[in-house]
N, C-alpha and C positions, 0 to 999 in steps of 0.2 A: 623529685625534682619535678614540677609539672612542665612542660613544653608550650611554646608560644603560638599562637594562630599561624605565624607564619612556618614555624619548623610543620604545624600539624599539615598545612595545605603541600608541604613538599614533600610528604608523606603518602598524599593520599594520591592512590591509582584514579587517572580520567580515562575513561572507555574511548580506545578510538574510532569507536563507530555509534554514531546516532541513530536512536532508533526512529524510523519511521514516524511512529504513532507520536513521540516527544514532539516532530517537528509539527503535527496535528496538533498538539497542547499547547505549543508555543506560540502557534499563529493566534489561537483561541486568545489565552490567556498568560502571557511571560510568566508571572507569577504562578500559577497553577503549574505550569512544567518545571519549575525551580524545586518548587514543593515536590511535585512527586519524583523527578528524576535525583535531584539534587540532594532532599531532607529524606525521601524515600517514606511520605508521608501518601497513605492511600486510605480514602475510607469508602466503602461500596454505597450507594445511595441505589434508588429506584431506578435512573437513569441506567447506571453500571451495570445492576442487575438483568433491565430489561436488553440491554446488549449483551450480556453474556449469552441470556436465552438465544437472544437471536441468531448469535453465531455457534450454538449447539451441532450442527451438522458441518460446516464448515470449520470448525477448531479440530474434527479428528482428520489428521495425516491420510494422504491418500495412501490405497498402499502398493501400488504400481511405480515403477520407477519413471522418472521425469524425463522426458523426453531431452535430446541436447539440442542446442539451436541448429536451425537449418544455415546452411551457408551461403546461398541466397536469399535477394530479399523480395518482398511480394511481386507476383507478376499479374498480367491480366485485371489488373485494378480487384484485386483480393478485399474486402471489404475489414473493417474493425471487426465485427461479430463473425465472421468464417463464413457467412451468408454462400458467397460465390467461390467455394473449394472446387475443385475438380472434383467429378465422381470417385466416388469409392474411397474419399479421403475427410476421414474423419475427425472432428475436431476431440481434444485429450481434456479433460478439467482437472487440474491436480491442487488439491484441498491444502491447506496450511501448510503450505512452501515458505519455509527460511531462505532467504539468500541475502549476501550482504556484496557490498563494493567498498574498496579500500580505495580507489581512485575517486570515489564520491562522499565517502566517510559516513557510510550510511549502512544497516539493518533493517531489512523488515522480514516480518511472517506475514503472508498472504494469503488473504482470506482463501481465496481461487483464479488460479490462473488459467486462463483458457488457451490451451496453444493449438494452432491449428499450423498446418504445412509451411504458412509464409510468415506466420506470428504469434506474438505471446499479449496476452491480452489481462490485464488485472482487473478481478471485480472484486471491491472493498465493500463489505455488509456494513450498513448503517442502520441505528437502532430507527425509529418513529419515521416518517413520511417525508415525501420529496420534496424540498421547500418551495415554496412560492417565489419564485426566483429567475428572471432571464438565464441563467446557468443552470438550473436544478439542481445544486447543490452549494453549500458553504466553501468561502474561502479555506478553511482549514482541513477539509476533504478534499477538496482538490491539491493542496499543497500535499499530501499527503499522499493521495494517488500518484503526482508526479512525483513523487522520491520513488515509490515501487517500480514506475515506469523508467528511471536512470538506471535503478538496481538493475533492473531485469536485461537494458542494453549493454549495461557492463559486463555481465556474465554473458554475452555473443546472442543474446535472442534480438529480433526486430520487433520493435513495440514502439507504436505511435500511438498509443493515448490507454486510457482504461477506464473503467465503467463504476459507477456509484450504485448499489443496490439497496433501497430502502427496504427493509423488513415488514414495517406497517402496512404502507403504501403494496406490498410486496408486485413492487416493480422495478425498473432499474430507473436511473435519474440520469444525473449529468452524465454525459461523457468529457474526458480530459482529456487535454493533449499539453505537450511540451515540446515547445521549441523552440531553438536560439536562450535556452534560461528563462522565457517566459510563457506564463500559464495563457492560454488559449479556451475557448469553451466552442464545441464543435455545434 
């Protein structure tokens, strides 16, 4: 006896958490997100292979423990890149950090998180060059980075923004902030 489409849907498990990467794909092309996430169809191409090569260092998890979130918020104007940290306090870089937020319904494997005494800053690696846009980033990349910031916040970290690093340019591009559910460019 064959089952109906409706019966098949009722028995299909839907993940509780949406990967931040799928937000990027959906913002870029809803059809592509459907094919990759729902249908499980994915074929490597030159761009995905270049992206994998560019991620070769950050895809290896850091060996040390990830510092717990600080209880206090940034003081004395600490900057997003940790440049005004108190003397003797070093920034810690954690690679390939997987975190989730049930409150936000999101999960993300973050390429790099720069954790200072006051703040956690996600750094997302992207293939290619910094886009010639006022924001120095495409919308899908900004959406993905904001999702990472929301996940960090829900895990108790102070996060006011994130940074995109473009491998081909070998420099950081846009800095993305999330406030009150809207994307803002710094």
